[in-house]
N, CA, C and O atoms as CSV, one atom per row, in Angstrom:
chain,resi,resn,atom,element,x,y,z
A,1,MET,N,N,13.585,-9.841,-27.608
A,1,MET,CA,C,13.625,-9.934,-26.160
A,1,MET,C,C,13.151,-11.320,-25.735
A,1,MET,O,O,12.101,-11.793,-26.170
A,2,ASN,N,N,13.921,-11.943,-24.903
A,2,ASN,CA,C,13.539,-13.250,-24.380
A,2,ASN,C,C,12.553,-13.064,-23.245
A,2,ASN,O,O,12.730,-12.196,-22.390
A,3,ILE,N,N,11.534,-13.864,-23.241
A,3,ILE,CA,C,10.512,-13.764,-22.200
A,3,ILE,C,C,10.566,-15.051,-21.380
A,3,ILE,O,O,10.321,-16.144,-21.889
A,4,TYR,N,N,10.890,-14.893,-20.105
A,4,TYR,CA,C,10.973,-16.030,-19.195
A,4,TYR,C,C,9.906,-15.880,-18.120
A,4,TYR,O,O,9.464,-14.767,-17.833
A,5,GLY,N,N,9.502,-16.961,-17.544
A,5,GLY,CA,C,8.550,-16.926,-16.452
A,5,GLY,C,C,7.094,-16.886,-16.888
A,5,GLY,O,O,6.201,-16.892,-16.042
A,6,VAL,N,N,6.837,-16.844,-18.190
A,6,VAL,CA,C,5.457,-16.751,-18.665
A,6,VAL,C,C,4.696,-18.045,-18.386
A,6,VAL,O,O,3.507,-18.011,-18.069
A,7,SER,N,N,5.369,-19.172,-18.502
A,7,SER,CA,C,4.676,-20.442,-18.256
A,7,SER,C,C,4.249,-20.562,-16.793
A,7,SER,O,O,3.163,-21.063,-16.504
A,8,LEU,N,N,5.093,-20.108,-15.875
A,8,LEU,CA,C,4.720,-20.138,-14.464
A,8,LEU,C,C,3.546,-19.207,-14.200
A,8,LEU,O,O,2.620,-19.564,-13.472
A,9,LEU,N,N,3.578,-18.032,-14.779
A,9,LEU,CA,C,2.484,-17.078,-14.613
A,9,LEU,C,C,1.194,-17.614,-15.225
A,9,LEU,O,O,0.124,-17.482,-14.632
A,10,ALA,N,N,1.291,-18.216,-16.406
A,10,ALA,CA,C,0.108,-18.779,-17.062
A,10,ALA,C,C,-0.472,-19.933,-16.253
A,10,ALA,O,O,-1.688,-20.048,-16.106
A,11,PHE,N,N,0.402,-20.782,-15.730
A,11,PHE,CA,C,-0.074,-21.894,-14.902
A,11,PHE,C,C,-0.807,-21.373,-13.668
A,11,PHE,O,O,-1.890,-21.853,-13.334
A,12,CYS,N,N,-0.214,-20.393,-12.998
A,12,CYS,CA,C,-0.833,-19.836,-11.793
A,12,CYS,C,C,-2.168,-19.177,-12.121
A,12,CYS,O,O,-3.131,-19.306,-11.365
A,13,PHE,N,N,-2.225,-18.467,-13.252
A,13,PHE,CA,C,-3.482,-17.823,-13.630
A,13,PHE,C,C,-4.567,-18.853,-13.909
A,13,PHE,O,O,-5.693,-18.711,-13.434
A,14,LEU,N,N,-4.239,-19.886,-14.675
A,14,LEU,CA,C,-5.240,-20.910,-14.993
A,14,LEU,C,C,-5.685,-21.671,-13.746
A,14,LEU,O,O,-6.871,-21.952,-13.575
A,15,ALA,N,N,-4.738,-21.998,-12.884
A,15,ALA,CA,C,-5.100,-22.711,-11.648
A,15,ALA,C,C,-5.978,-21.826,-10.765
A,15,ALA,O,O,-6.959,-22.303,-10.195
A,16,GLY,N,N,-5.637,-20.553,-10.646
A,16,GLY,CA,C,-6.455,-19.640,-9.853
A,16,GLY,C,C,-7.842,-19.462,-10.437
A,16,GLY,O,O,-8.827,-19.395,-9.702
A,17,LYS,N,N,-7.923,-19.386,-11.757
A,17,LYS,CA,C,-9.219,-19.253,-12.426
A,17,LYS,C,C,-10.088,-20.495,-12.183
A,17,LYS,O,O,-11.290,-20.380,-11.942
A,18,ILE,N,N,-9.482,-21.656,-12.247
A,18,ILE,CA,C,-10.222,-22.902,-12.002
A,18,ILE,C,C,-10.708,-22.957,-10.555
A,18,ILE,O,O,-11.859,-23.309,-10.299
A,19,ILE,N,N,-9.830,-22.607,-9.606
A,19,ILE,CA,C,-10.213,-22.615,-8.190
A,19,ILE,C,C,-11.333,-21.613,-7.930
A,19,ILE,O,O,-12.297,-21.925,-7.232
A,20,GLY,N,N,-11.206,-20.401,-8.494
A,20,GLY,CA,C,-12.227,-19.372,-8.297
A,20,GLY,C,C,-13.567,-19.751,-8.895
A,20,GLY,O,O,-14.609,-19.507,-8.287
A,21,THR,N,N,-13.552,-20.346,-10.084
A,21,THR,CA,C,-14.792,-20.784,-10.723
A,21,THR,C,C,-15.433,-21.928,-9.938
A,21,THR,O,O,-16.653,-21.988,-9.791
A,22,PHE,N,N,-14.594,-22.830,-9.438
A,22,PHE,CA,C,-15.108,-23.946,-8.638
A,22,PHE,C,C,-15.751,-23.440,-7.348
A,22,PHE,O,O,-16.826,-23.904,-6.967
A,23,LEU,N,N,-15.095,-22.489,-6.675
A,23,LEU,CA,C,-15.682,-21.926,-5.450
A,23,LEU,C,C,-16.986,-21.197,-5.750
A,23,LEU,O,O,-17.933,-21.261,-4.967
A,24,GLY,N,N,-17.031,-20.504,-6.883
A,24,GLY,CA,C,-18.266,-19.824,-7.270
A,24,GLY,C,C,-19.400,-20.798,-7.490
A,24,GLY,O,O,-20.535,-20.548,-7.084
A,25,SER,N,N,-19.091,-21.909,-8.132
A,25,SER,CA,C,-20.147,-22.902,-8.375
A,25,SER,C,C,-20.565,-23.602,-7.083
A,25,SER,O,O,-21.712,-24.029,-6.955
A,26,LEU,N,N,-19.650,-23.722,-6.129
A,26,LEU,CA,C,-19.999,-24.349,-4.851
A,26,LEU,C,C,-21.052,-23.549,-4.085
A,26,LEU,O,O,-21.918,-24.125,-3.427
A,27,ILE,N,N,-20.974,-22.230,-4.172
A,27,ILE,CA,C,-21.944,-21.416,-3.440
A,27,ILE,C,C,-23.080,-20.936,-4.327
A,27,ILE,O,O,-23.906,-20.130,-3.900
A,28,GLY,N,N,-23.124,-21.424,-5.556
A,28,GLY,CA,C,-24.265,-21.146,-6.411
A,28,GLY,C,C,-24.154,-19.907,-7.278
A,28,GLY,O,O,-25.168,-19.418,-7.775
A,29,LEU,N,N,-22.957,-19.388,-7.472
A,29,LEU,CA,C,-22.761,-18.239,-8.347
A,29,LEU,C,C,-22.187,-18.690,-9.681
A,29,LEU,O,O,-21.477,-19.692,-9.757
A,30,SER,N,N,-22.498,-17.948,-10.718
A,30,SER,CA,C,-21.986,-18.335,-12.029
A,30,SER,C,C,-20.646,-17.689,-12.340
A,30,SER,O,O,-20.108,-17.893,-13.428
A,31,GLY,N,N,-20.095,-16.915,-11.415
A,31,GLY,CA,C,-18.855,-16.205,-11.686
A,31,GLY,C,C,-17.665,-16.785,-10.961
A,31,GLY,O,O,-17.744,-17.810,-10.283
A,32,ASP,N,N,-16.573,-16.095,-11.132
A,32,ASP,CA,C,-15.299,-16.450,-10.534
A,32,ASP,C,C,-15.169,-15.715,-9.203
A,32,ASP,O,O,-15.366,-14.502,-9.144
A,33,ILE,N,N,-14.842,-16.434,-8.145
A,33,ILE,CA,C,-14.682,-15.814,-6.830
A,33,ILE,C,C,-13.218,-15.900,-6.431
A,33,ILE,O,O,-12.737,-16.960,-6.031
A,34,GLY,N,N,-12.522,-14.794,-6.540
A,34,GLY,CA,C,-11.145,-14.725,-6.071
A,34,GLY,C,C,-10.124,-15.445,-6.914
A,34,GLY,O,O,-9.058,-15.806,-6.414
A,35,GLY,N,N,-10.419,-15.664,-8.181
A,35,GLY,CA,C,-9.472,-16.382,-9.034
A,35,GLY,C,C,-8.148,-15.665,-9.177
A,35,GLY,O,O,-7.092,-16.298,-9.160
A,36,VAL,N,N,-8.193,-14.357,-9.316
A,36,VAL,CA,C,-6.962,-13.579,-9.452
A,36,VAL,C,C,-6.168,-13.619,-8.154
A,36,VAL,O,O,-4.942,-13.720,-8.174
A,37,GLY,N,N,-6.861,-13.541,-7.033
A,37,GLY,CA,C,-6.183,-13.634,-5.740
A,37,GLY,C,C,-5.503,-14.972,-5.547
A,37,GLY,O,O,-4.366,-15.039,-5.081
A,38,PHE,N,N,-6.201,-16.040,-5.907
A,38,PHE,CA,C,-5.598,-17.368,-5.816
A,38,PHE,C,C,-4.399,-17.493,-6.748
A,38,PHE,O,O,-3.392,-18.101,-6.386
A,39,SER,N,N,-4.503,-16.923,-7.944
A,39,SER,CA,C,-3.383,-17.029,-8.886
A,39,SER,C,C,-2.169,-16.254,-8.375
A,39,SER,O,O,-1.039,-16.723,-8.513
A,40,MET,N,N,-2.386,-15.080,-7.790
A,40,MET,CA,C,-1.263,-14.322,-7.244
A,40,MET,C,C,-0.660,-15.043,-6.037
A,40,MET,O,O,0.559,-15.050,-5.863
A,41,PHE,N,N,-1.510,-15.650,-5.204
A,41,PHE,CA,C,-1.009,-16.430,-4.074
A,41,PHE,C,C,-0.155,-17.595,-4.564
A,41,PHE,O,O,0.929,-17.840,-4.035
A,42,LEU,N,N,-0.644,-18.310,-5.571
A,42,LEU,CA,C,0.132,-19.420,-6.121
A,42,LEU,C,C,1.457,-18.952,-6.703
A,42,LEU,O,O,2.484,-19.608,-6.528
A,43,LEU,N,N,1.434,-17.821,-7.391
A,43,LEU,CA,C,2.653,-17.290,-7.986
A,43,LEU,C,C,3.687,-16.959,-6.908
A,43,LEU,O,O,4.862,-17.298,-7.049
A,44,VAL,N,N,3.256,-16.304,-5.842
A,44,VAL,CA,C,4.170,-15.962,-4.755
A,44,VAL,C,C,4.660,-17.227,-4.056
A,44,VAL,O,O,5.848,-17.350,-3.758
A,45,PHE,N,N,3.754,-18.164,-3.794
A,45,PHE,CA,C,4.112,-19.396,-3.095
A,45,PHE,C,C,5.111,-20.228,-3.900
A,45,PHE,O,O,6.126,-20.672,-3.364
A,46,ILE,N,N,4.822,-20.438,-5.188
A,46,ILE,CA,C,5.706,-21.253,-6.025
A,46,ILE,C,C,7.046,-20.551,-6.210
A,46,ILE,O,O,8.092,-21.198,-6.181
A,47,ASN,N,N,7.025,-19.245,-6.399
A,47,ASN,CA,C,8.275,-18.503,-6.582
A,47,ASN,C,C,9.155,-18.589,-5.333
A,47,ASN,O,O,10.367,-18.777,-5.440
A,48,SER,N,N,8.548,-18.451,-4.143
A,48,SER,CA,C,9.343,-18.542,-2.914
A,48,SER,C,C,9.826,-19.971,-2.673
A,48,SER,O,O,10.920,-20.181,-2.149
A,49,TYR,N,N,9.010,-20.949,-3.055
A,49,TYR,CA,C,9.438,-22.348,-2.922
A,49,TYR,C,C,10.644,-22.631,-3.817
A,49,TYR,O,O,11.591,-23.299,-3.402
A,50,LEU,N,N,10.598,-22.121,-5.037
A,50,LEU,CA,C,11.717,-22.336,-5.948
A,50,LEU,C,C,12.977,-21.619,-5.461
A,50,LEU,O,O,14.086,-22.112,-5.666
A,51,LYS,N,N,12.817,-20.474,-4.826
A,51,LYS,CA,C,13.978,-19.769,-4.261
A,51,LYS,C,C,14.593,-20.557,-3.117
A,51,LYS,O,O,15.816,-20.644,-3.005
A,52,LYS,N,N,13.737,-21.139,-2.254
A,52,LYS,CA,C,14.249,-21.912,-1.126
A,52,LYS,C,C,15.043,-23.122,-1.592
A,52,LYS,O,O,16.057,-23.478,-0.992
A,53,LYS,N,N,14.577,-23.753,-2.665
A,53,LYS,CA,C,15.238,-24.946,-3.186
A,53,LYS,C,C,16.362,-24.613,-4.170
A,53,LYS,O,O,16.989,-25.520,-4.717
A,54,ASN,N,N,16.623,-23.324,-4.399
A,54,ASN,CA,C,17.619,-22.853,-5.358
A,54,ASN,C,C,17.404,-23.413,-6.755
A,54,ASN,O,O,18.359,-23.708,-7.473
A,55,ILE,N,N,16.140,-23.555,-7.132
A,55,ILE,CA,C,15.788,-24.059,-8.456
A,55,ILE,C,C,15.582,-22.906,-9.431
A,55,ILE,O,O,15.855,-23.030,-10.624
A,56,ASN,N,N,15.105,-21.800,-8.915
A,56,ASN,CA,C,14.745,-20.664,-9.758
A,56,ASN,C,C,15.998,-19.993,-10.312
A,56,ASN,O,O,16.923,-19.678,-9.563
A,57,ILE,N,N,16.024,-19.776,-11.618
A,57,ILE,CA,C,17.136,-19.054,-12.219
A,57,ILE,C,C,16.769,-17.585,-12.335
A,57,ILE,O,O,15.588,-17.238,-12.355
A,58,SER,N,N,17.759,-16.732,-12.411
A,58,SER,CA,C,17.511,-15.296,-12.366
A,58,SER,C,C,16.716,-14.800,-13.567
A,58,SER,O,O,15.912,-13.879,-13.424
A,59,LYS,N,N,16.918,-15.385,-14.752
A,59,LYS,CA,C,16.163,-14.930,-15.922
A,59,LYS,C,C,14.679,-15.214,-15.752
A,59,LYS,O,O,13.841,-14.387,-16.114
A,60,SER,N,N,14.353,-16.363,-15.211
A,60,SER,CA,C,12.954,-16.702,-14.974
A,60,SER,C,C,12.358,-15.791,-13.901
A,60,SER,O,O,11.214,-15.353,-14.018
A,61,GLU,N,N,13.126,-15.512,-12.871
A,61,GLU,CA,C,12.648,-14.638,-11.802
A,61,GLU,C,C,12.397,-13.225,-12.327
A,61,GLU,O,O,11.404,-12.596,-11.963
A,62,ASN,N,N,13.280,-12.729,-13.171
A,62,ASN,CA,C,13.083,-11.408,-13.767
A,62,ASN,C,C,11.857,-11.387,-14.671
A,62,ASN,O,O,11.147,-10.383,-14.724
A,63,GLY,N,N,11.601,-12.479,-15.379
A,63,GLY,CA,C,10.415,-12.560,-16.228
A,63,GLY,C,C,9.135,-12.538,-15.420
A,63,GLY,O,O,8.169,-11.876,-15.798
A,64,VAL,N,N,9.121,-13.264,-14.302
A,64,VAL,CA,C,7.947,-13.271,-13.434
A,64,VAL,C,C,7.733,-11.887,-12.843
A,64,VAL,O,O,6.598,-11.422,-12.742
A,65,LEU,N,N,8.816,-11.228,-12.452
A,65,LEU,CA,C,8.703,-9.881,-11.911
A,65,LEU,C,C,8.143,-8.923,-12.956
A,65,LEU,O,O,7.277,-8.104,-12.646
A,66,PHE,N,N,8.632,-9.019,-14.195
A,66,PHE,CA,C,8.141,-8.153,-15.268
A,66,PHE,C,C,6.656,-8.371,-15.512
A,66,PHE,O,O,5.891,-7.408,-15.569
A,67,TRP,N,N,6.241,-9.621,-15.657
A,67,TRP,CA,C,4.843,-9.901,-15.963
A,67,TRP,C,C,3.934,-9.602,-14.790
A,67,TRP,O,O,2.782,-9.219,-14.993
A,68,SER,N,N,4.420,-9.765,-13.561
A,68,SER,CA,C,3.571,-9.439,-12.414
A,68,SER,C,C,3.352,-7.938,-12.318
A,68,SER,O,O,2.279,-7.498,-11.905
A,69,THR,N,N,4.364,-7.136,-12.697
A,69,THR,CA,C,4.156,-5.692,-12.686
A,69,THR,C,C,3.209,-5.250,-13.789
A,69,THR,O,O,2.549,-4.219,-13.655
A,70,MET,N,N,3.130,-5.997,-14.862
A,70,MET,CA,C,2.174,-5.683,-15.928
A,70,MET,C,C,0.782,-6.211,-15.585
A,70,MET,O,O,-0.225,-5.605,-15.952
A,71,TYR,N,N,0.731,-7.322,-14.893
A,71,TYR,CA,C,-0.508,-8.048,-14.647
A,71,TYR,C,C,-1.383,-7.363,-13.597
A,71,TYR,O,O,-2.589,-7.215,-13.795
A,72,ILE,N,N,-0.786,-6.949,-12.495
A,72,ILE,CA,C,-1.557,-6.410,-11.382
A,72,ILE,C,C,-2.308,-5.132,-11.752
A,72,ILE,O,O,-3.500,-5.048,-11.458
A,73,PRO,N,N,-1.679,-4.126,-12.382
A,73,PRO,CA,C,-2.459,-2.922,-12.725
A,73,PRO,C,C,-3.591,-3.192,-13.702
A,73,PRO,O,O,-4.646,-2.563,-13.613
A,74,ILE,N,N,-3.393,-4.106,-14.622
A,74,ILE,CA,C,-4.448,-4.423,-15.585
A,74,ILE,C,C,-5.632,-5.065,-14.878
A,74,ILE,O,O,-6.779,-4.711,-15.151
A,75,VAL,N,N,-5.374,-5.996,-13.981
A,75,VAL,CA,C,-6.453,-6.672,-13.259
A,75,VAL,C,C,-7.178,-5.701,-12.342
A,75,VAL,O,O,-8.403,-5.759,-12.229
A,76,VAL,N,N,-6.446,-4.811,-11.688
A,76,VAL,CA,C,-7.077,-3.821,-10.821
A,76,VAL,C,C,-7.980,-2.906,-11.637
A,76,VAL,O,O,-9.095,-2.596,-11.216
A,77,ALA,N,N,-7.509,-2.477,-12.792
A,77,ALA,CA,C,-8.328,-1.609,-13.645
A,77,ALA,C,C,-9.581,-2.336,-14.128
A,77,ALA,O,O,-10.662,-1.748,-14.175
A,78,MET,N,N,-9.440,-3.605,-14.484
A,78,MET,CA,C,-10.602,-4.374,-14.934
A,78,MET,C,C,-11.618,-4.540,-13.809
A,78,MET,O,O,-12.817,-4.374,-14.034
A,79,SER,N,N,-11.161,-4.863,-12.612
A,79,SER,CA,C,-12.102,-5.068,-11.513
A,79,SER,C,C,-12.725,-3.742,-11.075
A,79,SER,O,O,-13.884,-3.708,-10.660
A,80,ALA,N,N,-11.965,-2.655,-11.165
A,80,ALA,CA,C,-12.526,-1.350,-10.800
A,80,ALA,C,C,-13.649,-0.961,-11.747
A,80,ALA,O,O,-14.662,-0.417,-11.308
A,81,SER,N,N,-13.489,-1.228,-13.035
A,81,SER,CA,C,-14.554,-0.886,-13.978
A,81,SER,C,C,-15.785,-1.755,-13.749
A,81,SER,O,O,-16.909,-1.286,-13.932
A,82,GLN,N,N,-15.597,-3.003,-13.354
A,82,GLN,CA,C,-16.742,-3.861,-13.058
A,82,GLN,C,C,-17.471,-3.367,-11.817
A,82,GLN,O,O,-18.700,-3.409,-11.764
A,83,ASN,N,N,-16.725,-2.898,-10.818
A,83,ASN,CA,C,-17.358,-2.409,-9.599
A,83,ASN,C,C,-18.168,-1.147,-9.866
A,83,ASN,O,O,-19.233,-0.960,-9.278
A,84,VAL,N,N,-17.675,-0.281,-10.748
A,84,VAL,CA,C,-18.411,0.934,-11.083
A,84,VAL,C,C,-19.703,0.577,-11.811
A,84,VAL,O,O,-20.754,1.153,-11.530
A,85,LYS,N,N,-19.631,-0.367,-12.742
A,85,LYS,CA,C,-20.837,-0.799,-13.454
A,85,LYS,C,C,-21.859,-1.380,-12.483
A,85,LYS,O,O,-23.051,-1.089,-12.580
A,86,ALA,N,N,-21.387,-2.204,-11.545
A,86,ALA,CA,C,-22.296,-2.803,-10.569
A,86,ALA,C,C,-22.902,-1.731,-9.668
A,86,ALA,O,O,-24.080,-1.807,-9.319
A,87,ALA,N,N,-22.105,-0.735,-9.290
A,87,ALA,CA,C,-22.617,0.333,-8.430
A,87,ALA,C,C,-23.663,1.164,-9.164
A,87,ALA,O,O,-24.671,1.547,-8.570
A,88,MET,N,N,-23.442,1.444,-10.430
A,88,MET,CA,C,-24.403,2.231,-11.195
A,88,MET,C,C,-25.722,1.471,-11.354
A,88,MET,O,O,-26.797,2.070,-11.335
A,89,LEU,N,N,-25.628,0.160,-11.510
A,89,LEU,CA,C,-26.846,-0.646,-11.631
A,89,LEU,C,C,-27.502,-0.886,-10.271
A,89,LEU,O,O,-28.696,-1.176,-10.204
A,90,GLY,N,N,-26.733,-0.767,-9.190
A,90,GLY,CA,C,-27.252,-1.034,-7.855
A,90,GLY,C,C,-28.070,0.096,-7.270
A,90,GLY,O,O,-28.745,-0.099,-6.259
A,91,GLY,N,N,-28.033,1.258,-7.867
A,91,GLY,CA,C,-28.834,2.377,-7.378
A,91,GLY,C,C,-28.022,3.367,-6.565
A,91,GLY,O,O,-26.801,3.268,-6.450
A,92,TRP,N,N,-28.750,4.330,-6.002
A,92,TRP,CA,C,-28.109,5.417,-5.278
A,92,TRP,C,C,-27.410,4.960,-4.015
A,92,TRP,O,O,-26.370,5.515,-3.659
A,93,LEU,N,N,-27.945,3.973,-3.331
A,93,LEU,CA,C,-27.334,3.521,-2.086
A,93,LEU,C,C,-25.919,2.999,-2.331
A,93,LEU,O,O,-25.003,3.297,-1.564
A,94,ALA,N,N,-25.743,2.231,-3.386
A,94,ALA,CA,C,-24.415,1.710,-3.705
A,94,ALA,C,C,-23.449,2.839,-4.042
A,94,ALA,O,O,-22.280,2.785,-3.660
A,95,ILE,N,N,-23.919,3.850,-4.746
A,95,ILE,CA,C,-23.060,4.983,-5.104
A,95,ILE,C,C,-22.680,5.783,-3.867
A,95,ILE,O,O,-21.517,6.152,-3.705
A,96,ILE,N,N,-23.651,6.059,-2.986
A,96,ILE,CA,C,-23.377,6.825,-1.768
A,96,ILE,C,C,-22.389,6.088,-0.872
A,96,ILE,O,O,-21.455,6.695,-0.349
A,97,VAL,N,N,-22.588,4.788,-0.694
A,97,VAL,CA,C,-21.678,3.996,0.140
A,97,VAL,C,C,-20.281,3.984,-0.466
A,97,VAL,O,O,-19.292,4.104,0.257
A,98,GLY,N,N,-20.190,3.841,-1.782
A,98,GLY,CA,C,-18.884,3.854,-2.441
A,98,GLY,C,C,-18.156,5.176,-2.262
A,98,GLY,O,O,-16.948,5.194,-2.026
A,99,VAL,N,N,-18.882,6.280,-2.371
A,99,VAL,CA,C,-18.273,7.599,-2.189
A,99,VAL,C,C,-17.829,7.782,-0.739
A,99,VAL,O,O,-16.734,8.283,-0.486
A,100,LEU,N,N,-18.672,7.378,0.214
A,100,LEU,CA,C,-18.309,7.515,1.630
A,100,LEU,C,C,-17.082,6.684,1.995
A,100,LEU,O,O,-16.205,7.153,2.720
A,101,VAL,N,N,-17.020,5.469,1.503
A,101,VAL,CA,C,-15.863,4.612,1.792
A,101,VAL,C,C,-14.596,5.221,1.196
A,101,VAL,O,O,-13.535,5.167,1.818
A,102,THR,N,N,-14.692,5.794,0.006
A,102,THR,CA,C,-13.539,6.432,-0.614
A,102,THR,C,C,-13.076,7.640,0.195
A,102,THR,O,O,-11.874,7.833,0.380
A,103,ILE,N,N,-14.006,8.449,0.674
A,103,ILE,CA,C,-13.649,9.617,1.481
A,103,ILE,C,C,-12.979,9.185,2.784
A,103,ILE,O,O,-11.973,9.771,3.184
A,104,VAL,N,N,-13.527,8.167,3.448
A,104,VAL,CA,C,-12.922,7.679,4.688
A,104,VAL,C,C,-11.525,7.129,4.423
A,104,VAL,O,O,-10.617,7.339,5.227
A,105,ALA,N,N,-11.343,6.432,3.309
A,105,ALA,CA,C,-10.017,5.898,2.974
A,105,ALA,C,C,-9.020,7.027,2.761
A,105,ALA,O,O,-7.881,6.933,3.218
A,106,PHE,N,N,-9.424,8.094,2.076
A,106,PHE,CA,C,-8.540,9.241,1.890
A,106,PHE,C,C,-8.216,9.908,3.219
A,106,PHE,O,O,-7.095,10.377,3.419
A,107,MET,N,N,-9.175,9.954,4.122
A,107,MET,CA,C,-8.943,10.578,5.424
A,107,MET,C,C,-7.986,9.744,6.287
A,107,MET,O,O,-7.314,10.290,7.163
A,108,LEU,N,N,-7.920,8.456,6.053
A,108,LEU,CA,C,-7.032,7.587,6.822
A,108,LEU,C,C,-5.591,7.585,6.320
A,108,LEU,O,O,-4.705,7.074,7.005
A,109,VAL,N,N,-5.344,8.144,5.145
A,109,VAL,CA,C,-3.987,8.140,4.584
A,109,VAL,C,C,-2.981,8.804,5.515
A,109,VAL,O,O,-1.924,8.218,5.750
A,110,PRO,N,N,-3.247,10.010,6.070
A,110,PRO,CA,C,-2.255,10.602,6.982
A,110,PRO,C,C,-1.993,9.744,8.213
A,110,PRO,O,O,-0.856,9.643,8.672
A,111,LEU,N,N,-3.035,9.133,8.742
A,111,LEU,CA,C,-2.866,8.270,9.909
A,111,LEU,C,C,-2.006,7.057,9.564
A,111,LEU,O,O,-1.087,6.708,10.305
A,112,LEU,N,N,-2.305,6.428,8.453
A,112,LEU,CA,C,-1.552,5.247,8.051
A,112,LEU,C,C,-0.119,5.590,7.670
A,112,LEU,O,O,0.776,4.762,7.840
A,113,SER,N,N,0.117,6.796,7.158
A,113,SER,CA,C,1.481,7.168,6.792
A,113,SER,C,C,2.358,7.402,8.014
A,113,SER,O,O,3.583,7.323,7.920
A,114,ARG,N,N,1.745,7.689,9.161
A,114,ARG,CA,C,2.516,7.873,10.395
A,114,ARG,C,C,2.969,6.551,10.991
A,114,ARG,O,O,3.941,6.512,11.745
A,115,ILE,N,N,2.282,5.480,10.664
A,115,ILE,CA,C,2.638,4.166,11.213
A,115,ILE,C,C,3.996,3.765,10.649
A,115,ILE,O,O,4.191,3.741,9.434
A,116,GLY,N,N,4.909,3.457,11.518
A,116,GLY,CA,C,6.231,3.028,11.097
A,116,GLY,C,C,7.254,4.134,11.037
A,116,GLY,O,O,8.451,3.848,10.989
A,117,LYS,N,N,6.831,5.403,11.036
A,117,LYS,CA,C,7.806,6.498,11.005
A,117,LYS,C,C,8.618,6.552,12.288
A,117,LYS,O,O,9.809,6.862,12.249
A,118,GLU,N,N,8.000,6.259,13.416
A,118,GLU,CA,C,8.716,6.277,14.678
A,118,GLU,C,C,9.795,5.210,14.692
A,118,GLU,O,O,10.881,5.443,15.222
A,119,ASP,N,N,9.520,4.040,14.119
A,119,ASP,CA,C,10.514,2.971,14.071
A,119,ASP,C,C,11.700,3.373,13.220
A,119,ASP,O,O,12.833,3.033,13.558
A,120,LEU,N,N,11.477,4.086,12.128
A,120,LEU,CA,C,12.573,4.505,11.265
A,120,LEU,C,C,13.436,5.572,11.946
A,120,LEU,O,O,14.651,5.602,11.753
A,121,ASN,N,N,12.810,6.449,12.742
A,121,ASN,CA,C,13.554,7.501,13.425
A,121,ASN,C,C,14.411,6.946,14.568
A,121,ASN,O,O,15.442,7.527,14.908
A,122,LYS,N,N,13.993,5.839,15.153
A,122,LYS,CA,C,14.747,5.251,16.268
A,122,LYS,C,C,16.021,4.587,15.798
A,122,LYS,O,O,16.978,4.479,16.565
A,123,LYS,N,N,16.056,4.141,14.557
A,123,LYS,CA,C,17.241,3.422,14.057
A,123,LYS,C,C,18.262,4.400,13.698
A,123,LYS,O,O,19.347,4.026,13.253
């Protein structure tokens, strides 16, 4: 199987990691602040720029799409496990707040699912 788009994804990841680490050091933290977010922003920005200029070929675009679908769930799972570890070390208050926020988010699902349904019915 030919793999296309990996170099663009790798570049965006490394650039985002560098930006996130630099921002962390600016405010005095030893960690990465938003590196994954910056890398995803760069990936979307560069991909749309290449589409506008008609530079992007379909094989490369399909490769970026494939790797982005693999990349996002892995990063979400990694960050979720870090948040659970931090909450367990943070004490009961962090756990209670996390549970309450999750319950409120579940309660908002029906409300959020109604948004946009009226627009679809009008068409």
